[in-house]
C-alpha positions in Angstrom: -176.1 40.6 132.9 -173.3 40.3 130.6 -172.5 41.8 127.0 -173.1 38.1 125.8 -176.5 37.7 128.2 -177.8 40.8 126.6 -176.7 40.1 123.1 -178.3 36.4 123.2 -181.4 37.7 124.1 -181.2 40.8 121.6 -180.7 38.4 119.2 -182.6 35.5 120.2 -179.9 33.0 119.6 -180.7 29.8 120.6 -177.1 27.9 122.3 -174.8 26.4 119.2 -175.1 22.5 119.3 -172.0 22.2 116.6 -168.7 21.2 117.1 -165.6 23.4 119.3 -163.9 25.6 117.6 -159.8 24.5 117.6 -159.4 27.9 119.1 -155.6 27.4 119.3 -155.2 25.6 115.8 -156.5 28.8 114.5 -154.6 31.2 116.5 -151.7 29.6 115.2 -153.2 29.5 112.1 -154.0 34.0 112.2 -151.0 34.1 113.8 -152.2 35.2 117.6 -154.8 34.7 119.4 -157.9 35.6 119.4 -159.5 37.5 121.5 -161.5 35.6 124.7 -165.1 37.6 124.5 -165.2 36.4 120.9 -164.3 32.6 121.9 -167.3 33.2 123.9 -169.6 34.0 121.5 -168.8 31.7 118.6 -168.7 29.0 121.7 -172.2 30.3 122.9 -173.5 31.0 119.5 -172.1 29.3 116.5 -171.3 30.9 113.6 -174.2 32.5 111.8 -175.9 35.0 110.0 -176.9 38.6 112.3 -180.8 39.7 110.8 -180.0 39.3 107.2 -176.4 40.3 106.6 -173.8 40.1 108.8 -172.1 36.5 109.2 -170.3 36.2 112.3 -167.8 33.4 112.3 -166.0 30.1 113.0 -163.0 29.1 113.0 -163.2 26.2 110.6 -166.8 26.4 110.0 -167.9 23.2 108.5 -170.1 25.5 105.5 -167.2 27.4 104.4 -169.4 30.7 104.0 -168.6 30.8 107.4 -165.1 29.9 108.2 -162.9 32.7 109.8 -160.2 31.0 108.7 -160.4 30.8 105.1 -162.3 33.8 104.4 -160.1 36.0 106.5 -156.7 34.1 104.4 -158.6 35.0 101.4 -159.5 39.3 102.8 -155.5 39.2 104.3 -154.0 38.8 100.2 -156.4 40.7 98.7 -155.1 43.9 100.6 -152.0 42.9 101.0 -151.8 42.8 97.3 -154.2 46.4 96.9 -151.4 47.6 99.0 -148.1 46.5 97.5 -149.6 48.2 94.4 -149.8 51.5 96.1 -146.7 52.0 97.5 -145.4 53.9 95.2 -148.8 56.1 94.9 -148.8 59.3 96.6 -150.4 59.4 100.4 -153.6 60.5 99.3 -153.9 57.8 97.4 -152.9 54.7 99.4 -156.1 52.7 101.1 -154.1 51.2 104.1 -154.9 52.5 107.5 -152.0 54.4 109.5 -152.7 51.9 112.0 -151.9 49.4 110.5 -148.4 51.1 109.0 -147.1 49.9 112.9 -144.7 47.3 113.4 -146.5 44.3 113.6 -150.2 45.5 113.5 -152.2 43.5 111.2 -156.1 43.2 110.6 -157.9 39.9 111.7 -161.0 39.1 110.4 -163.9 38.2 112.2 -166.6 38.8 110.4 -168.4 40.1 107.7 -171.2 41.7 105.6 -173.0 40.6 102.2 -173.6 44.7 102.4 -169.6 44.7 101.7 -168.4 45.7 105.2 -165.0 43.4 106.4 -165.1 43.5 110.6 -161.6 42.9 111.9 -159.2 43.2 114.9 -156.3 45.5 114.7 -154.4 42.9 116.4 -151.4 44.7 118.3 -148.2 42.3 118.7 -147.8 42.0 122.6 -150.8 43.3 123.4 -153.4 42.3 125.0 -156.2 41.1 122.5 -159.0 42.0 124.5 -157.8 46.1 124.3 -157.2 45.3 120.3 -159.3 48.2 118.0 -162.6 46.5 116.3 -161.7 48.1 112.2 -164.5 48.2 110.1 -163.4 48.1 106.5 -165.9 48.7 103.3 -165.5 46.5 100.4 -162.7 47.7 98.2 -160.7 48.3 101.3 -160.0 52.0 100.9 -162.5 53.5 103.8 -161.8 51.8 107.0 -163.3 52.9 111.3 -162.0 51.9 114.5 -163.9 51.7 117.2 -162.8 50.5 121.0 -164.3 47.4 123.3 -164.5 43.7 122.4 -166.0 42.3 119.0 -169.4 41.3 121.5 -169.7 45.3 123.0 -169.6 46.3 119.3 -172.0 44.2 118.2 -174.2 45.2 121.1 -173.8 48.4 121.7 -174.5 48.6 117.2 -177.8 46.7 117.5 -179.2 49.3 120.1 -177.7 51.7 118.3 -175.5 53.1 120.9 -172.2 54.0 118.7 -172.5 55.7 114.9 -171.4 53.6 112.0 -171.7 54.7 107.9 -171.3 50.7 107.1 -173.5 49.5 109.7 -176.1 51.5 110.8 -178.5 48.8 109.5 -178.1 46.8 112.5 -180.2 49.7 114.3 -183.0 48.3 112.8 -184.7 46.1 114.9 -185.2 44.1 112.1 -181.6 43.3 111.3 -182.0 42.0 115.5 -182.4 38.2 114.6 -179.4 35.2 114.5 -179.3 32.4 112.1 -177.5 29.7 112.5 -175.3 28.5 109.5 -176.0 25.5 108.4 
């Protein structure tokens, strides 16, 4: 079985019957092509809630709580404001991760938790989106953790308890192994 099949099985996710995402327009708006595994995941199960807290996003979802483009733009604006305000602070008081100091590398949001964390890709221009790291940010943007792998693989490993995460370990709990489609 594939990671997508295993993830759907663990979550008990039914096939998505909503309108397909406009991935081309989303990529243009986000400034980068969305990784293929994420497209397949969202096309397969749609936007919704993993467990009780983790919101899987879709570009231009009809419910704004799941609109990847809208929420990405809001979060990116907030991070830019924080990072700009910190430019004159000593390095030990800056929250911008070193990965995002590299030319052109920037976060692209794909999920968030009602408990605070945001899940991004560390998008690197000129590289295959499948190779981008997963960047997990705390609600205040002052702590980050980075993981290798695709969004689908990362979610699957989290649910299986195979990847430690300071901010997302609650997903190891079998009570969180459900999927509720967005309204």
